[in-house]
C-alpha positions in Angstrom: 54.6 20.0 28.0 52.8 16.9 26.7 52.8 16.6 22.9 49.3 17.1 21.4 47.8 14.0 19.8 47.2 13.8 16.1 43.4 13.2 16.5 40.9 14.4 19.0 37.9 12.0 19.1 34.7 13.6 20.3 31.9 11.4 21.8 28.7 13.0 22.9 26.8 10.7 25.2 23.6 10.6 27.3 22.6 7.8 29.7 23.4 4.8 27.5 26.6 3.4 29.2 26.3 -0.1 27.7 26.4 1.3 24.2 29.2 3.7 25.2 31.4 0.9 26.4 31.1 -0.8 23.0 32.0 2.5 21.2 35.0 3.0 23.3 36.2 -0.6 22.7 36.0 0.0 19.0 38.2 3.1 19.5 40.8 1.2 21.4 41.0 -1.3 18.6 42.2 1.3 16.1 45.5 0.7 14.3 46.4 4.3 15.0 46.8 5.1 18.7 47.9 8.7 18.6 44.6 10.2 19.8 42.7 11.6 22.8 39.0 10.7 23.4 36.9 13.5 24.8 33.7 11.9 26.1 31.2 14.6 27.0 28.0 13.7 28.8 24.9 15.8 28.1 24.0 16.0 31.7 24.4 12.3 32.3 22.9 10.8 35.5 23.9 7.1 34.9 27.2 5.3 35.3 28.7 6.6 32.1 31.6 8.2 33.9 32.5 4.9 35.7 32.4 3.1 32.3 34.9 5.6 30.8 37.2 5.3 33.8 37.0 1.5 33.9 39.3 1.2 30.9 42.2 2.7 32.8 43.4 4.5 29.7 44.6 8.1 30.2 43.7 8.9 26.6 40.0 8.6 27.6 38.9 11.9 29.2 35.5 12.4 30.8 33.4 15.6 31.2 29.8 16.1 31.9 27.7 19.2 31.1 25.9 20.6 34.1 22.6 20.8 32.2 21.1 18.5 29.5 20.8 20.4 26.2 19.1 17.5 24.4 21.3 17.6 21.3 24.8 16.6 20.3 25.7 20.2 19.5 26.4 21.0 23.2 28.8 18.2 23.9 30.4 18.5 20.5 31.2 22.2 21.1 32.5 21.5 24.5 34.8 18.9 23.0 35.9 21.2 20.2 36.9 23.8 22.8 39.0 21.2 24.7 40.5 19.4 21.6 44.3 19.5 21.1 44.6 17.3 18.0 45.2 18.6 14.5 42.2 16.5 13.3 38.7 16.1 14.9 36.8 12.8 14.6 33.3 12.1 15.9 31.8 8.8 17.1 28.2 8.4 18.2 28.0 6.7 21.6 25.9 3.9 20.0 28.1 3.5 16.9 31.2 1.5 16.1 34.4 1.9 14.0 36.3 -0.7 12.1 40.0 -0.9 13.3 41.3 0.9 10.2 38.9 3.8 10.4 41.4 6.5 11.6 44.3 5.1 9.6 42.3 5.4 6.3 41.0 8.9 7.1 44.5 10.2 8.0 45.8 8.8 4.7 43.0 10.7 3.0 44.1 14.0 4.5 47.7 13.4 3.5 47.0 12.4 -0.1 43.9 14.4 -1.1 44.5 17.8 0.5 41.0 17.7 2.1 39.6 19.7 5.0 36.9 17.0 5.6 37.4 13.3 5.1 34.6 10.8 5.5 34.6 7.0 5.5 31.9 4.9 3.9 29.2 4.2 6.6 26.8 1.4 6.9 23.6 2.3 8.8 21.4 -0.4 10.3 17.7 0.2 10.9 15.9 -1.9 13.6 16.7 -5.6 13.1 13.0 -6.5 12.5 13.0 -4.4 9.3 16.2 -5.6 7.6 16.6 -2.0 6.3 20.1 -0.6 5.7 21.6 2.5 4.3 25.0 3.4 2.9 26.6 6.8 2.9 30.0 8.4 2.3 30.2 8.0 -1.4 29.9 11.0 -3.7 28.7 11.0 -7.4 31.7 11.9 -9.6 33.7 12.1 -6.3 32.2 15.6 -5.7 30.5 16.2 -2.4 27.2 18.0 -2.2 25.3 18.6 1.1 22.5 16.6 -0.4 24.7 13.5 0.1 24.7 13.5 3.8 26.9 11.3 5.9 26.7 10.9 9.7 29.3 12.4 12.2 30.6 8.9 13.1 32.1 8.7 9.6 33.6 12.2 9.6 36.9 13.8 10.4 37.8 17.5 9.8 40.8 19.7 10.6 40.6 21.5 13.9 41.2 24.8 12.0 38.0 24.2 10.0 36.0 23.7 13.2 37.3 27.0 14.5 36.6 28.8 11.3 32.9 27.8 11.2 32.6 28.4 15.0 31.5 24.9 15.8 28.1 23.4 15.9 24.8 25.3 16.0 21.8 24.5 18.2 18.6 23.1 16.8 17.0 26.5 17.2 19.8 28.1 15.1 20.2 25.4 12.5 18.4 25.4 9.2 18.2 21.6 9.2 19.2 18.9 11.6 22.4 19.9 13.5 24.7 17.4 11.8 23.4 18.3 8.3 23.7 22.0 9.2 27.4 21.4 10.2 28.2 19.8 6.9 26.3 22.6 5.0 28.3 25.3 6.7 31.6 23.5 6.0 30.6 23.3 2.4 29.5 27.0 2.3 32.9 28.0 3.8 34.6 26.3 0.8 35.9 23.2 2.6 37.3 20.4 0.4 35.7 17.1 1.0 37.1 13.6 0.3 36.0 10.0 0.9 38.1 7.1 1.9 35.8 4.9 -0.3 36.0 2.2 2.4 33.2 1.3 4.8 34.7 1.6 8.3 31.8 3.3 10.3 28.8 1.3 11.5 25.8 3.3 12.7 22.9 1.8 14.7 20.7 4.8 14.2 18.7 5.6 17.4 16.2 7.6 15.4 15.2 4.3 13.7 14.7 2.4 17.0 11.7 3.0 19.1 12.4 3.6 22.8 16.0 2.4 22.6 17.1 4.9 25.3 14.6 3.4 27.8 16.7 0.3 28.2 20.4 0.4 29.0 21.2 -2.5 26.7 23.1 -2.7 23.4 22.8 -6.3 22.1 23.3 -5.3 18.5 26.5 -3.4 19.2 27.8 -6.1 21.5 27.2 -8.8 18.9 28.8 -6.8 16.1 31.8 -6.0 18.2 32.2 -9.7 19.1 32.0 -10.8 15.4 34.4 -8.1 14.3 37.0 -9.3 16.8 36.5 -13.0 16.1 36.0 -13.1 12.4 37.6 -9.9 11.1 37.4 -9.2 7.4 35.3 -12.2 6.7 32.6 -10.6 8.9 32.9 -7.3 7.1 32.5 -9.0 3.7 29.4 -10.7 5.0 27.9 -7.4 6.1 28.6 -5.9 2.7 27.1 -8.9 0.9 24.0 -8.6 3.1 23.8 -4.9 2.1 23.9 -5.8 -1.6 21.1 -8.2 -0.9 19.1 -5.5 0.9 19.5 -3.3 -2.3 18.1 -6.1 -4.5 15.2 -6.7 -2.1 14.2 -3.0 -1.9 15.4 -2.7 1.7 18.3 -0.2 1.0 17.1 3.2 2.2 18.4 6.1 0.2 19.6 8.7 2.6 19.7 12.1 1.0 19.0 15.5 2.4 15.9 17.0 0.9 14.9 19.4 3.7 11.4 20.0 5.0 10.4 23.7 4.9 7.5 23.0 7.2 9.6 21.7 10.1 12.5 23.2 11.9 15.6 21.4 13.2 14.1 21.9 16.7 10.9 20.1 15.6 13.0 17.1 14.2 15.0 17.0 17.5 11.8 16.9 19.5 10.1 14.2 17.4 13.2 12.0 17.4 13.6 12.4 21.1 10.1 11.2 21.7 10.5 8.2 19.4 13.8 6.9 20.7 12.7 7.4 24.3 14.8 10.4 25.5 11.7 12.5 26.0 8.0 11.7 26.7 6.4 9.7 23.8 3.7 11.3 21.6 0.4 9.5 21.7 -2.6 9.4 19.3 -5.6 11.5 20.4 -9.0 9.9 21.0 -12.3 10.4 19.3 -15.2 9.7 21.6 -17.7 7.2 20.1 -21.4 7.1 20.9 -21.0 3.9 22.8 -18.4 5.4 25.1 -15.4 3.8 23.4 -12.3 6.0 22.7 -11.2 5.6 19.1 -7.6 6.3 18.0 -7.1 6.7 14.3 -3.6 6.1 13.0 -1.9 9.3 11.8 1.2 10.0 9.7 3.3 10.5 12.9 7.0 9.5 12.5 7.4 5.8 13.2 10.8 4.9 11.9 10.4 1.8 9.6 7.4 0.4 11.5 4.6 1.9 9.4 4.1 3.2 5.9 2.4 6.5 5.2 -1.3 7.0 5.6 -3.6 5.9 2.8 -7.4 6.3 2.4 -10.2 3.9 1.8 -13.8 4.9 0.8 -15.2 2.3 3.2 -12.8 2.5 6.2 -11.3 6.0 5.9 -7.6 6.4 6.6 -5.4 3.4 7.4 -1.7 2.6 7.5 0.2 -0.5 6.4 2.7 -2.0 8.8 6.2 -2.6 7.5 8.9 -2.9 6.4 9.6 -3.8 10.0 7.8 -7.0 11.3 7.2 -5.2 14.6 5.0 -2.1 14.6 3.8 -0.1 17.6 1.0 2.3 18.4 1.0 4.4 21.5 -2.3 5.6 23.1 -2.9 7.4 26.4 -4.6 4.5 28.2 -3.8 2.7 31.5 -3.6 -1.0 30.9 -4.6 -1.8 34.5 -7.9 0.0 34.0 -8.6 -1.2 30.4 -11.8 -3.3 29.9 -11.5 -4.0 26.2 -9.3 -3.1 23.3 -10.1 -3.5 19.6 -8.1 -3.0 16.4 -9.7 -2.6 12.9 -7.6 -4.5 10.4 -8.6 -3.3 6.9 -6.5 -5.8 5.0 -3.6 -8.2 5.1 -1.1 -8.7 2.4 -1.1 -12.5 2.6 -3.5 -14.9 4.3 -0.7 -16.3 6.5 0.2 -12.8 7.9 -2.7 -12.6 10.3 -2.7 -16.3 11.1 0.8 -16.0 12.7 0.5 -12.4 14.0 1.0 -11.7 17.6 -0.4 -8.7 19.7 1.4 -7.3 22.7 0.1 -4.8 25.3 3.0 -3.1 27.1 5.3 -6.0 26.0 3.0 -8.7 27.3 1.6 -11.2 24.7 -2.2 -10.8 24.7 -4.6 -13.3 23.2 -7.7 -11.9 21.4 -10.4 -13.0 19.0 -11.0 -12.0 15.4 -14.5 -10.9 14.3 -16.0 -9.7 11.1 -15.9 -6.0 10.6 -17.4 -3.7 8.0 -16.8 -4.9 4.4 -14.0 -7.4 4.3 -12.3 -5.9 7.4 -11.6 -7.8 10.6 -11.6 -6.6 14.2 -9.2 -8.0 16.7 -10.7 -7.8 20.2 -9.1 -8.5 23.6 -10.2 -8.2 27.2 -7.0 -7.7 29.1 -8.8 -7.0 32.4 -9.4 -10.7 33.0 -6.0 -11.0 34.6 -4.0 -8.8 37.0 -2.3 -6.0 35.1 0.5 -3.5 36.1 -0.3 0.2 35.6 1.0 1.5 32.3 4.3 3.5 32.6 3.6 7.2 32.2 -0.1 6.4 31.6 0.7 5.2 28.0 -0.3 1.9 26.4 1.9 0.3 23.8 0.0 -1.8 21.4 2.6 -3.8 19.4 1.8 -6.0 16.4 4.4 -8.6 15.3 4.0 -10.5 12.1 6.0 -13.5 11.1 6.7 -12.3 7.5 6.1 -9.3 5.3 5.4 -9.5 1.6 5.8 -7.3 -1.4 2.6 -7.0 -3.6 4.8 -7.4 -6.7 6.0 -10.8 -5.5 2.4 -11.9 -5.0 1.3 -10.8 -8.4 -1.1 -8.2 -6.9 0.4 -5.1 -8.6 3.8 -3.4 -9.0 4.0 -2.1 -5.4 7.5 -3.1 -4.1 6.9 -2.1 -0.5 7.2 -4.7 2.3 3.7 -4.9 3.8 2.1 -6.7 6.7 -1.3 -5.6 8.1 -3.3 -2.5 7.2 -4.7 -0.9 10.4 -7.3 1.9 10.5 -7.9 2.5 14.2 -7.5 1.2 17.8 -10.4 1.5 20.3 -10.3 1.3 24.0 -13.1 0.9 26.6 
């Protein structure tokens, strides 16, 4: 009978084979090779199975759930049931490990007597924002569920996974399923330890609009290439850029606070729509007397593309773009039938922002004109119907605004606001 491996690595995946290939390559670069990799598709319909088998490595095992459950809890529980290793590791299909990830974690188990060991993890938001986050370090070296870390940085004993009976579904979980898993480990009295070394790199899909709609992974491919070619010099560079992000107010503090008004199922649904796994959520129109359909921006989840809603006595509600330089609004309009589109720009943080701003309709650069609006506002107006247009996919129009640079009010001497801001938008109108 074949000897069980030391580590069982669980990878839950769904129709993103390009990213999956990068994740598997980072596994095969590990300095510890005594593992099995249980790749479980959540009802995959793409070429993910072929990608797994293309490596020709009998440590990589493929399974595919017959029905898509829409959450990692299903594939993770399937993998836990099949796992033979003494330790369970997780890797997101769009995340990467540094070659010493498993080595460091196993050392943590042997020296710290832990049930759960996590590495430091560096999380990247969408590149246009420059936002990062760091997890896996605990104040006074004592873990609390408030100090969340992603599954890609976690290992636990197989016995612990059996004791807490695996992962719970979004309908059962009190919070997001990965947070719920950590909470239940903690409630069971599990001992947590950190390697205190950043060896997990997460390209958070929940921070990247529509990333599942394109089977590409340029960020992961570039990171993997640099990691192979430059080694530790590249990792030091990433850590230095993270320190700079902290100084520039672009280091996102990732702590679990909970939202009593939203269930884990709600979060799963919202994230699925944002990252393109499910149908997108659109703004709702307000019919105007002249027949235009006005879409006011709401506080809907938008990753790092928009700041929260604010209110103006003259213009009503509006929303600043930022910290990302690229911000998108989705409205239920067919571009091929659109006669005119208008955007009310309440303010701009710097005179050059609007001068160099670009507007895109379903990814196509669209030229428009700026006109005076109420007060000191401006209205950007475009007539896309002057040239042939393709019908909007799913009957949804993506209006994307790209600015050359964001600014902080504190740097411009306006006030003490340290947010990175671009344009303040109140509404979008279609005719």
